[in-house]
C-alpha positions, 0 to 999 in steps of 0.5 A, a space after each residue: 761797777 756792778 753793785 752788790 745784791 741787797 745793798 741800797 744804791 742811791 738813785 743818782 748813782 744808778 742813773 749816772 752809771 746807766 747813762 755812762 754804760 748806754 753812752 758806751 754802747 751797751 744794750 738795756 738788757 746788758 745794763 740791767 743784768 750788770 747793775 742788778 736792775 730791772 729792764 723797765 727801770 733802765 728804760 725809764 732812766 734812759 727815756 728821761 734823757 739825763 735821768 732827772 724826774 720832775 
């Protein structure tokens, strides 16, 4: 589900989509491009495991 540029997507929605795509074997760069997000943002979400930030 690619997101439209300029549209604000809640973080929890992005987080779920990133984790789902990663579980399906996509690489970080691929996910970043598909979701119009930075690779660093993808890596941060994945590093936190479930995406939660305490």
